[in-house]
N, C-alpha and C positions, 0 to 999 in steps of 0.2 A: 451576368448577375450571379453573385456568390452568396449563399445563405448558409449559416452555421448555427445549429441548435445544440443545446446541452442536455436535452432530454428527448424522450420518445413522444411524438405528437402528430396530429393531422392539422394542416393549416390551409387557409385560403386568404390570399391578399391581392390587392390591386397595385400594379406597377404603372405609374404615370410618367411619361416622358414628354418634355416640351422641346420641339424642334424649331430652331430659328426664331424663338421667342413668340411664335404664334400658333403653330400646329401642335396640338396635343394628342398624344397617342396613349391609350389605356390598354394594359395587358393584364389579364387575370392569371394568377399563378396558384396552382393547387399542388400540394405535396403531402407525402407521408414520410415521417422520420421514424424509422424502425430501430429498435434496440438490437445491438449485435448479438447473434446467437452462435457463439463459438464454444466448442467442446474440446477439452484437452484431457487425454488419458495417458498414464494412470493418474488418479487423484492424489496420490502420495508417492514419494520416492524415499526409500530407506537405504542408506549406504553404511552398513555396519563394518567396523574395523578396516578402514582404508589406511594404507601405509603412507608415510610422508615421502615426498619426492616421487610419487607415482601418478598415474593418470588413469581415471576410470570414467565411464560414461553411462548414462541411462537414457533410453529412447523415450521420446514424447511424440504422441500422435495428435495432430491438431486438425480439426474439421470445422469448416464454416457452414452451419446449417441455416444461416439466414438468407435473405433474398437480395442482399446488397454486399458490396465488397467490404471485407474486414481487414484492418491493418493492425498487426500485433507488434509490440515492442517489449522486450524483457530488459528491465532496468537493473543491471547487475553491478552498478557502481559501488554499492556498499558491500559487495561480495566478490572481491577480485579473484578469489580462487575458483569461482564458478563462471561458466560462460555457456552461451547457447550457440549452436552451430548446426548447419545442415549436413555436416559430415562428422564422423567419429574420430577424425585425425587428432592426435594429441600434439602438444608442444608447438603450437602455432599461435602467433599473435592474431587476435580477433577483435573486430570492431562491432559495436552494437549497430544493427541494421534493422530497418522496418521489414516485416514479413507480411506480404500481401496475399490474401486468400480471396479468390472469387467465390461466388455462391456455390455451395456444394463441393468445393475443392478441399482436398486433404493434403497435408504435408507431414513428413517425418522429420523431427528435429532431435537433437541430442543435447542433454545437459552434461557438459564436460566439467570434471572436478579434478583439479591439480593442486592438492594441498602441499604446503611448504613446512608446516609445523604441526605439532600435536594440538588438537582442538576438538571441540564438539559443536555441532551446528544444528539448530532447529529454527526454521523460518518458513514463511509462505513466499513462494516465488513471486517477485514483483512483476506484474504484467499489466500492460495497458492495451486496450482494444479501442481503436478509433479515438485515441486521446483520453479515454476514460480509464481510471485506475481501479485495480482490484483491491482487496482488503489490505494487503501489505502496504501499498502506497497511501491508502486512506488513513491507516493507523499512524504512519509516519507524519502525515500532514496535520492530523488532528491535534498532535501535541504542539504544533507550531502556529497554526492559524485556524480561523473559523471558516468552515466550508458551507456555502449556501446550499440549500436543498435543491436538487434538480427540478426544474420546471417552475420554481417560485416566481420567476420573471414573467411567465406566460399565463399564470392561472387566471388572471382577470383581463386578458387581452382578447379583443373581439376577433373572431375568425379562427381561433386556435382551440383544438380539443386535445387535452392531455391523455395519453394512453398509460395503461398500467405498466410499470417497470418490471423487468425481469428480476428475480430475487437477487442474483449476484453474477459477477463475471467469473471466469475460470479461476479456481483457487487450488494451488498445488502445494502441499506441505512437504518440505524437504528436511530430512534428518540425516546426519552423517557424524561418524566418530573416526577420528584420525589417531593412529598410534604410530610410534616410532618403529622403523624397520632396521634390520641389521645390515642389509646390503646397500652399497652405494655404487653409482655408475659414473664413468667419466663423461658419457654422453649417451643419448638415446635416439637422436635424430641424425641420420647420415645422408649427405648429399654428394653425388659423384657427377663428374663432367669430363667426358673424354677430350673435349676441346682443350681443356687446361691440364690434361694428363692427370686429373684427380680420379684415380681408379681404385685406390685402396685406402683403408682407414682401420682403426683399431677400437675394439670395445673391451673395456676393462671393468670387471666386477670385483668388488672387495667386500669382505666382512670385517667391518671396523668395530672392535670391542663388543662383539655380540656373541650369542650362543651359536652352537653348530647349526648351520642352515643348509637345507636341501632345496634345490630348485632345478627346473629344466626349461630349456628353450625349445619351443615348437618351430621346426624349420621346414615343415611340409610345403609351405608356400614358396620356398626358395628353390624347389626342385626344378620347376619349369621357368625359372627366371634367370637373368644374367648375374644374379648376386650369389656369392658363395660365402659360407661361414666356416672358418678353419681354426683349430686350436693353435695358439702361438706359444705362450709361456705361462708359468704359474702352476697352480694345483691342477693336475690332470683330471679330465672329466671321468665320471664313473662309467658312462655309456655314451657312445657317439654313433648315431645311426643317421639315415637319410631323413627321418621324420622328427627326431628330437635329439637334444644334447642334455644329458643328466649330470648334475654337478653337486658336490658337497664341499662346503667351505667352513672350516673351523675359524675361531677367532684370529684376526689379523692375517688370514690367508686371502689370496686373490687369484683370479684367472684372467687371462688375456686372450682375446680372439682377433683374428685378422679377417676383415670383410673386404672382398674384392668385387669389382664391377667389370664384367667382361662381356659386353653385348655383341651379338652376331648381326642383328638388324639395327636400322636406325629407328629412333623414337625416344619417348620419355617413359621410363619404367618405374613402377611403384610396387613395393612389397612391404610386408611387416612380419615380424616374428614375435609371438607372444611369449612372455616369460612367466612361468607359473611357480608358485611357492608351495612346497609340500608341507602341509600342516595336519597332523593327526589323521594321516591316511587320506587326506582330501587335498585336491589341487585348487589353488586360488590364484586368479590372474593378478600378478604383481605389477607388471609393466608391459609396454610394447616397444619393440625396436622398429623405428620407422626408417625405411630405405627408399631413396629416390635417386635415379640415375638418368642423365641426359646424354643422349648420343644423337645429335642432330645431323641430318644429311648435309654434306657440303654443297655449296651452290656458287655458280659464277654468273654474274650478270653485267650488263653494260648499260650506260646511260643512253646510248644510241643503238638502234636496231639495224640500221642500214648505213653503208658507206658508199657514196657515189664518187667514182674516180674518172669521170668523163666530161667532155671529150679530152683525150690525152694525145698530144703530138707524138709521132713516131720517134723512137730512140730517146725519149725524154722520161726521166724517172719522176714519178709523183708519189708523195708520201701523205699519209693521213694518220693522225694520232687518235688512238682509241684507249680509253681508260676502262679497265676491268675491275669489278668489285667482287672480291672473294670473301665468302663467309663460311665459318664453321669448319675450316680446314685444320689439320694438325699443325703443330708449331713449325715444323720444317716440311715443306711440300714442294713438289716440282710440277710446273705447268708446261704443257706442250700444245702446239697448234698444227693442224694439217689443212692443206688446201685441196679441195676436191675439184675434179675436172668439171667444167660447166656443162649443164644439160643442154643448153642451146648456145650456138656460136655463129656469128656472121663474119665471114672472112677466114683468114688463115689463123689457126691456133698454134701458138708457140708454147713449148713445154715450160712450166714454171714461170709464167709471166707475173704471178703474184707471190710475194714473199712476206711472211709475218715474222717480225723480229721483236725481241725483248731487250730494250736498251740497257737495262740494269741486270740482265740475266733472268733465267726462267725458274730460279729457286728463290723462295721467299720464306721469311720467318715472321710469324704474327707476334 
């Protein structure tokens, strides 16, 4: 039995079931439909002077204070530059997903903003809780259709008592101003993979038709990682230490860095380097350089785990084909096999009775 109500109420109803046309079963159902009690902080987000082609984020803390599960959804279709994510990672394709909160559960989310052009934004974050829309969606729908008042269908129904509705659902005001920046980047997200010998790439930063610009890259996160950032060509940095790289670019000048991935251990490695803009003796985060490297451990496996070669007549050679599956090896690798002496043996043991051969050679290229 599935019941769905559009308002907060208490109800009592009888469910009558007829079995085989003669046996009647009556079941009384009582329930309380509570209004969702979800709180989101902060109540407003202000993003002053964000630069084009950059990425910034603001944290959101969501708590379900109700006694039932709450399902949130952020409807960002009309605001493609904005997205909601559980991580602050930039430059990633995201899909709108339901966010489920159990009673008294809290989650941290991030409002990601990646503007492409100069603009100003002022809007209420479009949020729905358990299918009910907040002010942003209601205002959009009021201009297109008439919305029936919640509970109007049940106000004269026997066995139903309407409860007082909560004043409103979470309402977050977002304001942002986007201005044009002088710097441009060839890319900000770098992916490396030792399997494909993808272990180095280049970051190029240019000042295209702009005023003199000072910036620095914070590299402290790279010290204990397999990533390295080195100067390559172009305008030389003013300062280059283990913690930061300071640069100054005049109009039409550029600088190029080489980024390498040289892991010692196997695994997936992630790091980021923040790029700050020096303005009026203050540092403002301009962008983030995202680094990800994959160095997966090689593995060999077979579709069969045991090979039985018996009974074998004396002086007769018996062969068995075994296919090995190799994964995550370098493009040119060599494989070898050794045969160990058996731990138990009945009868006379002859040296090297078992030989492993590779018909096509033991060197392979993926």
